[in-house]
C-alpha positions in Angstrom: 40.1 36.1 -47.7 37.2 33.8 -48.3 36.6 31.0 -45.9 34.4 27.9 -45.7 33.4 26.4 -42.4 31.1 23.3 -42.2 29.3 22.5 -39.1 27.9 19.0 -38.3 25.2 19.5 -48.7 14.4 21.1 -84.5 18.0 19.6 -84.8 19.5 17.9 -81.8 21.7 20.2 -79.8 25.2 19.4 -79.0 25.8 18.6 -75.3 28.2 21.5 -74.8 25.7 23.9 -76.4 23.0 22.6 -74.1 25.2 23.2 -71.1 25.7 26.7 -72.2 22.0 27.2 -72.7 21.1 25.8 -69.3 23.7 27.8 -67.5 22.8 30.9 -69.6 19.9 31.6 -67.2 22.4 32.4 -64.5 24.2 34.9 -66.8 20.9 36.5 -67.8 19.9 37.0 -64.2 23.2 38.3 -63.0 24.5 41.8 -63.1 27.9 42.2 -64.8 30.6 40.2 -63.0 32.7 43.3 -62.1 29.7 45.2 -60.7 28.5 42.1 -58.7 32.0 41.5 -57.3 32.4 45.1 -56.4 29.1 45.2 -54.4 29.3 41.7 -52.9 33.0 41.7 -51.9 33.4 40.9 -48.3 29.8 40.2 -47.6 29.3 37.4 -45.0 26.8 34.8 -46.1 25.4 32.1 -43.8 24.6 29.2 -46.0 22.3 26.5 -44.4 21.6 23.3 -46.3 20.0 20.1 -45.3 21.7 16.7 -45.9 25.1 17.0 -47.6 25.5 13.2 -47.9 23.0 13.4 -50.8 24.9 14.2 -53.9 22.3 16.6 -55.3 22.4 18.8 -52.2 26.2 18.6 -51.9 26.6 19.6 -55.5 24.2 22.5 -55.2 25.9 23.7 -52.0 29.4 23.5 -53.5 28.3 25.3 -56.7 26.8 28.1 -54.6 29.9 28.5 -52.4 32.3 28.5 -55.4 30.2 31.1 -57.3 29.7 33.2 -54.2 33.4 33.2 -53.4 34.3 34.1 -57.0 32.2 37.2 -56.4 34.2 38.0 -53.2 31.7 36.8 -50.6 32.7 35.0 -47.4 30.6 31.9 -46.9 30.0 29.9 -43.7 28.1 26.7 -44.2 26.0 24.6 -41.8 24.1 21.4 -42.3 21.7 19.1 -40.5 19.9 15.9 -41.4 16.4 17.4 -41.8 16.3 18.5 -38.1 14.3 21.7 -37.9 15.4 22.4 -34.4 19.1 22.3 -35.4 18.4 24.5 -38.4 16.5 27.0 -36.2 19.6 27.3 -34.0 21.8 27.7 -37.0 19.6 30.7 -38.1 20.0 32.1 -34.6 23.8 31.7 -34.8 23.8 33.6 -38.1 21.8 36.4 -36.5 24.2 36.5 -33.6 27.2 36.7 -35.9 25.4 39.6 -37.8 25.6 37.8 -41.1 24.9 40.1 -44.1 22.6 37.5 -45.6 21.2 34.0 -44.8 20.8 31.6 -47.7 18.7 28.6 -46.4 17.4 25.3 -47.8 14.6 24.8 -45.2 14.5 21.4 -43.6 10.8 21.9 -42.9 8.6 24.3 -44.8 6.6 25.0 -41.7 9.1 24.9 -38.9 11.4 27.4 -40.6 8.9 30.2 -40.3 9.7 31.4 -36.7 13.4 31.4 -37.6 12.8 33.5 -40.7 10.7 35.8 -38.6 13.6 36.3 -36.2 15.9 37.0 -39.1 13.6 39.6 -40.5 13.3 41.3 -37.1 17.1 41.4 -36.9 17.2 43.1 -40.3 19.0 40.2 -42.0 17.8 39.4 -45.5 17.1 35.8 -46.5 17.2 34.0 -49.8 15.6 30.6 -49.9 17.3 28.0 -52.1 15.6 25.0 -53.7 13.1 24.1 -51.0 10.3 26.6 -50.6 9.0 27.8 -47.2 5.3 27.5 -46.5 3.0 29.5 -48.7 2.1 32.8 -47.2 5.5 33.5 -45.8 6.8 35.5 -48.8 7.3 38.6 -46.8 10.0 36.9 -44.7 12.5 36.4 -47.6 13.9 38.2 -50.6 13.3 35.4 -53.1 13.1 31.7 -53.5 15.2 30.1 -56.2 13.7 26.9 -57.4 11.8 25.0 -60.0 8.0 24.8 -59.9 7.6 21.6 -57.9 3.9 21.2 -58.4 4.6 21.4 -62.2 7.4 18.8 -61.7 4.9 16.5 -60.1 2.5 17.0 -63.0 5.3 16.3 -65.5 6.2 13.1 -63.6 2.6 12.0 -63.7 2.5 12.8 -67.5 5.6 10.7 -67.9 4.0 7.8 -66.0 0.9 8.0 -68.2 3.0 8.2 -71.3 5.1 5.1 -70.3 1.9 3.1 -69.5 0.4 4.1 -72.9 3.6 3.0 -74.7 3.5 -0.3 -72.7 -0.2 -0.9 -73.7 -1.4 -0.8 -70.1 -4.6 1.0 -69.3 -4.6 0.2 -65.5 -1.7 0.4 -63.1 -0.6 0.3 -59.5 1.9 3.1 -58.8 4.2 3.4 -55.8 5.8 6.8 -55.0 9.1 6.8 -53.2 9.7 10.4 -52.1 12.1 12.8 -50.6 11.4 14.4 -47.2 7.8 15.2 -47.0 8.3 17.9 -44.3 10.4 19.8 -46.8 8.8 22.2 -49.3 9.7 20.1 -52.3 8.1 16.7 -51.7 4.5 17.8 -50.8 4.3 20.0 -53.9 5.4 17.3 -56.2 2.9 14.9 -54.6 0.2 17.5 -55.2 1.1 17.7 -58.9 1.2 13.9 -59.3 -2.1 13.3 -57.5 -3.7 16.2 -59.5 -2.9 14.4 -62.8 -3.2 10.7 -61.9 -6.3 11.3 -59.9 -8.2 12.0 -63.1 -7.7 8.4 -64.2 -9.5 5.9 -61.8 -7.6 3.0 -63.4 -4.3 4.3 -62.1 -4.0 3.8 -58.4 -1.4 5.2 -56.1 -0.9 2.3 -53.7 1.9 3.5 -51.6 3.8 6.7 -50.6 7.2 6.1 -48.9 9.3 9.0 -47.5 13.0 8.0 -47.7 14.4 11.6 -47.2 16.2 11.5 -50.6 18.5 8.6 -49.5 19.4 5.8 -51.9 19.9 3.2 -49.2 16.4 3.9 -47.7 14.9 3.9 -51.1 16.3 0.5 -51.9 15.0 -0.9 -48.6 11.6 0.7 -49.0 11.3 -0.5 -52.6 12.3 -4.0 -51.7 9.5 -4.1 -49.0 7.0 -2.7 -51.5 7.9 -5.3 -54.2 7.5 -8.1 -51.6 4.2 -6.7 -50.3 2.6 -6.5 -53.7 4.1 -9.6 -55.2 1.0 -11.6 -54.4 -1.3 -8.9 -55.8 0.1 -8.9 -59.4 3.0 -6.6 -58.5 3.6 -2.9 -58.9 3.4 -1.5 -62.4 5.2 1.8 -61.8 7.6 3.1 -59.2 8.4 6.8 -59.0 11.7 7.9 -57.4 11.4 11.6 -56.5 15.2 12.0 -57.2 17.3 9.9 -59.6 19.4 8.4 -56.8 16.1 7.3 -55.2 15.0 5.9 -58.5 18.3 4.0 -58.7 17.7 2.6 -55.3 14.4 1.3 -56.6 16.2 -0.3 -59.6 18.7 -2.0 -57.2 15.8 -3.4 -55.2 14.0 -4.7 -58.3 17.2 -6.3 -59.6 17.8 -8.0 -56.2 14.2 -9.3 -56.2 14.6 -10.5 -59.9 11.8 -8.1 -61.0 12.4 -7.2 -64.6 12.6 -3.5 -65.6 11.1 -1.9 -68.7 7.8 -1.1 -70.5 6.7 -4.6 -71.5 3.9 -6.2 -69.6 5.0 -7.8 -66.4 8.0 -5.5 -66.1 8.4 -2.6 -63.6 8.4 0.9 -65.1 10.7 3.3 -63.1 10.3 7.1 -63.4 12.9 9.4 -61.8 12.6 12.9 -60.5 15.7 15.1 -61.1 18.5 14.5 -63.4 21.7 13.0 -62.1 24.4 11.0 -63.9 23.1 7.7 -62.6 19.6 8.5 -63.7 20.8 9.5 -67.2 22.7 6.2 -67.4 19.7 4.2 -66.3 17.6 5.8 -69.0 20.3 5.0 -71.6 20.3 1.4 -70.3 16.5 1.0 -70.5 16.1 0.6 -66.8 14.4 3.9 -66.2 11.8 5.6 -68.4 12.3 9.3 -67.6 13.6 12.0 -65.3 13.4 15.8 -65.2 15.8 18.6 -65.8 16.3 19.9 -62.2 20.0 20.6 -62.1 21.8 21.5 -58.8 24.7 23.3 -60.5 22.2 25.7 -62.1 20.4 26.3 -58.8 23.6 27.0 -56.9 24.9 29.4 -59.6 21.7 31.3 -60.1 21.2 31.7 -56.3 24.7 33.1 -55.8 24.1 35.5 -58.7 20.8 36.6 -57.2 22.5 37.3 -53.9 25.1 39.4 -55.7 22.4 41.3 -57.5 20.7 42.0 -54.2 23.9 43.6 -52.8 24.2 45.6 -56.1 20.8 47.1 -55.4 18.6 45.0 -57.7 15.4 43.6 -56.2 14.6 40.1 -57.5 11.1 38.7 -58.0 9.7 36.7 -55.0 10.2 33.6 -57.1 13.2 33.1 -59.3 11.7 30.2 -61.3 13.9 27.7 -63.1 12.5 25.8 -66.1 12.0 22.1 -66.2 11.7 19.5 -69.1 11.0 15.8 -69.1 14.0 13.7 -70.1 13.5 10.4 -71.9 15.6 8.2 -74.3 14.4 10.5 -77.1 16.3 13.6 -75.7 18.7 12.1 -73.2 21.7 13.1 -75.3 20.7 16.7 -75.0 20.8 16.6 -71.2 23.7 14.1 -70.6 26.3 16.8 -70.0 24.4 19.3 -67.8 23.0 16.4 -65.8 26.4 14.7 -65.1 27.9 16.4 -62.1 
């Protein structure tokens, strides 16, 4: 019987149709359900995530576990708050328990490498979910299931430029409020943002604040940034690397009586991955855009990839998930899949 143990996360398309299209990737990747269940049944999976108090992570983890259990796998989950040492011990525990597979969301793209090496030496396959390990470590895992985070950074920068153009502003001060920069996601998105914005000398990145994906820390950091730059004409754009981070920025702006929107003198907020609160903020005109990174899709696809592996199918080293910019123009298309 399955168990979960947690130690210590063209025409407009109708929303239901979009949900089906988004989740269709999972079905396309997976072997037939009966075949997958037959081969995966009883396999012991050690699932190691990062910070389950963050809704995005919690939703992705729950979706993975639910899908894996539906295919007959037994899942043991462990978490840590971006503590690489704790995660390394969790990998060692999984090795000692002789898990059939480790599915890990690395707390640190670099620090996870020795643990992945030990898993490989022990003959335990690893699937990396969402947060890539450091480049060059591809021989240590079966596949990574994620979006292209450098591309997500480029798209965020394009959204910033588009918003500034619509606002009639040719120069801007931009603050970036990020997720954990020791993780594989944040640095790649920053790379993509800087690659695009760096081509325009009139757009300056004036601050980068790591808030580890937390709404409360984002609100605090944004409040401090707004106060710091108030005497310098203010900040033109604030980017929240996740929608809950962007909403933290919105809360800080509202508390400081800083108006939100595209008009001159107002703060433009750009989000990073679609969550219900971000979708609502776009509809309310408080946030310009976000992107279609959806945790339910990631969790489902990862579980199906694991089942495929046990059924003898070898996945590509990167199971890449598509991304699209979401603005008021297409928010209705994404409202259902982004509300979880």
